[in-house]
N, C-alpha and C positions, 0 to 999 in steps of 0.2 A: 504494500500500500504506500500512500504518499508519506506517512509518518516514518515507516521503515526506511524508505529511500532517503528521507531527510537525515536520519541518523547516520546513514552510511555515506553521506556526502553527495548523493545523487539527487538532482532536482528534476521533477517530471517536465517533459516538453510542454510548451504552450499548446492549449487546446486539447490536452490529453483526455481521452475518453475511456470510461470504464463502465462495465455493465453491473448493475446492482438491482436486486429484486425484480429481475426480468425486464428492466427498463434501461434506456440509454440516457445517461446523465453526463453533463459537461462539467469538467473540473475547471475552476477559475484559473486564468493564466497567472503564474507566479513569477515575479521579477526577482532578480538577484537580491539577496538579503542585504540589509545595511544596518547601521547602528540603531536606526529607528524601527527596525523590524521589517518583515516582508510587506511589499506594496502590491495591492491588487488593483486592477483596472475597474473603473466605474461601471456598474451594471446599467445597461440602457433601460430607460423607463418603458413600462408596458403601455398598451393603448389606454387603459382605464386611468393610469396615473397621469398621462398626458391630458386626458379629458378633464380630470379633476383639477389639474394645475391651470388649464385654460379657463374653466368655469370660475375658479378662485380669482384669477386675474381680472375677469370681467365683473364679478359681483363684489368682491371684497375691497371696496373703496369706501371712503367716508360717506359718500352719498348712498351707499348700499343700505345704510340703516333706514333710509326712507322707504325701502321696500316692505318694511313691516306694516306700513300704513295702507298698502294696497288692499288687503282684505277688509281693513277697517273702513275704507271708503265705500265698499259695497254694502257693508253692514249698516252704515249710516243711513242709506236710503231705505233699507228694509225695516230698520228699527225706528225710522222717522225722527232722526236727531235734528238738532237745531241747524238751520240752513248755513249759518256761519261756520259751525264746526264741520259740516259735510264738505263745504267748499274748501276750507283750509286743509282738511285731511286729504282730499283728492288732489288738490293743487300740489302738495308736497309729494304725494305718491307719483304723480306724473313726472316730477323732477327726477325721482329715482329711476323710473322706468325709461325716461329719456336718456339717462346716462348708460343704462344697460343696452338700450337699442343702438346708441352711437358706437359703443365698443363692440357690439355684435356685428355691426356693419363694417367696422375696421377689421374684425377677424375674417369676414368673408373677403374683403378686399385684399388681404394679405395672401390668400390662397388661390386667387384666380389671376387672370391676366390683367395687366394695367388698364386695358381698355374696358373690360367688364367691371373691374373694381372702380374705375372712375365713374362709370355710368351708375353703378349701384349707389355710390356716395352722392352723386348728383341728384338722383331721384328720391333716395330714402334718407339722405343725411339730415333733412329738415322735416321729417315726417310728422313730428309732434305738432309743428305749426300748421301743417296741412290738415291733420286730424282735427285740431281745434277750429280751423276755418270751416270744415265740413259740418262739425257739430253746431257751430253758430248759425250757419245757413239753415240747417235742419230745424233749429229752434226758433228761427225768425228773429235773430238778434244781429242786424247789420252793423249797429254801432259798436258792439263788442267785437265783431269781426274786423272792423276798421282799426280799432285799438290794438287788436292782436297783431295785425299785419304791420302797423306802424312800429309797435314794440319790437317785432322781429327785425325790421329794417334797421332801426336804430341800434339794436344789439349787434347785428352782423357788420354794418357799415361803419359805425362810430366807435362803440365800446370795444369790440374785439380787435378792430384794426388799430385803434389808439393804444390799447394795452400792448399789442404786439410790437408796435413801433417804439413805445416807451421802454419796454423790457429789453428789446434788442439794443436800444441806445445805451443802456447801462454796460453792455458788454463790448460794443463796437462804436467807434466814433463815426464811421461811415458805413452805411448799409448798401448792399448790392441787391438788385432785383431785376426781374426779366422785363425789359421795356416793352417787348411785343405783347406779352401776356397781359400786362397792366393796361396797355392801350386798348386792347380788344375788350377787356372787362369794363373799363370806364366808358367806352362807346356804348356797350350794351346797357349800362346803368343810365346813361343820359337818355337813350331812347325809351327805356322803361319809365323814367321820371316824366318825360313828356307825355307818354301814353296815359299815365295816371292823372296828370293835371288837366289834360285836354277835355275830358267830359265835364269837369267842374266849370271850366272857362266857357265851354259851349252852352252850359245850362244858364249862364248869366246873360246870354244874348236875348233881347226881346223877341217874343213870339215863339220861342222854343219850348216845347212841352216836355214833361217828364218822360214820356214814352220815347221821344227823340233822344234824350240823354241816355236812356236805357239801351237803345239800339247802338249808339256810339260806344257806350261802355263795353258792350259785348263784342263789338268789332275790335276794340283795343285789346280786350282780353284774349281773343283768338290770335291777334297779331303778336302779343307778348308770348303766348305759348309757342308759336312758330319761331319767334326769335330765340327763345330758350333752347328749343330742339336744334335749331341751326347752329347755335353757339356750342352746344355739346358735341355735335358732329364735327364742327370746325376744330374744337379743342382736342378731341380724342381720336379723330380719324385723319382728316385732311392736312392739318397744320400742327400736329402734336409736337413736332420738333421745335416749333417756334415758342412753345410754352416750356421747354425743357432747357434750352441753352440760349445764350446771348448771340447777337449777330456778330459778324466778323469785325474784329478790332476791339471787342469788349471782352471783359473778363468772363470766363465760363464758370458757371455755378457748379459746385461739386454736388454729386449725388448724395442724398441723405442716407447715411448708413443706418442699418437696422439697430434699434436700441434693444436693451434687455426686455423692456415691456413688449416690443413687437415680437420678439422671439417667444416670450411666454404666451402671447395671444395666438401666435401661429400654431401652437400645440393643439389647440381645439380643432377638431375635424371639421371639414366643410359642411357635412350634414348637420352636425350639432350647431354650428354657427348660423346656418340658415334657419333651423328650427328655433333657436333662441331669438333671432332677429324678428321672425314672424310672430312669435309668442309675445315679445315685448311690445310690438306695434299693436296687437290685438288688445292686450291688457291696458295699454295707454288709451286706446280708443274707448274702452268701457269706462275707465276712470274719468275721461274727459266728458263722456256723455252724462255721467252723474253730476259732474261739476256744472256743466252748462244748464242742466235741468233745474238746478237750485239757484241759478243766478237771479231769476226774476223774484223769487221769494226773498233773497238777500237784499235786492234793491228796494223792495217794499218795506222790509224791516228797518232799514237805515235811511229810507227816503231818498235814495239815489236814483235819478231819472235814467 
């Protein structure tokens, strides 16, 4: 055996196999002994260990504590709790599910091609805002819908961008960015801003009826959808090189290396990532439905129009 061979000064060869109890077992590779004792190679993780590590990386975050409020949000409607408590509990639950959904989308993007990953992130990266918009339309709350969209725009265009520039300024005195990509995105934002303002300006013209404004609003909405799909195709298919590198004569941006967090997220299988992404979107949709259904009661309680 291995112990007898060790006493006699003979070390078994790496990958030595021996039969025991009618089964074939693999003996761990043994390296030459040292003062610290024998060193063994790290045993690769099993499939279930990788799945567990992936789920832990997705869920075990500070915002993961808010997932406890998900069932409480459903119970609030069944037990007829106060509308303020129901709205607050479901609001916090949606924040926790939004974090899970965003990280699940990232898991899927890490395991597919860059094209498919970019499309998934483009269409599902802001699914929480889309779900809230649909729920507000279903409940007939256009003012809440407008506030939700304006908050999303301010968050993405002002707060996130400003914090990114400020945080990067602490590390570097001069920041580098892709001129072509920024120009294309800013052009799309200018067109989107004009399309959103145009119906309001058109409604102030004498003789224009609300039905005319509604028709123009729908035309602008269809145009914005077409613009968005065209930009995604332009970004991910026809001119994707323009969004990855600078033009000739400018400094080329280095590719972003995979971080430890990305490696941990990539351990989750593609099937589990997709199931987790779909489940988080469905749960967030149910919580948002409960939240929107209690907004009118909340506004009556506090006298908010």
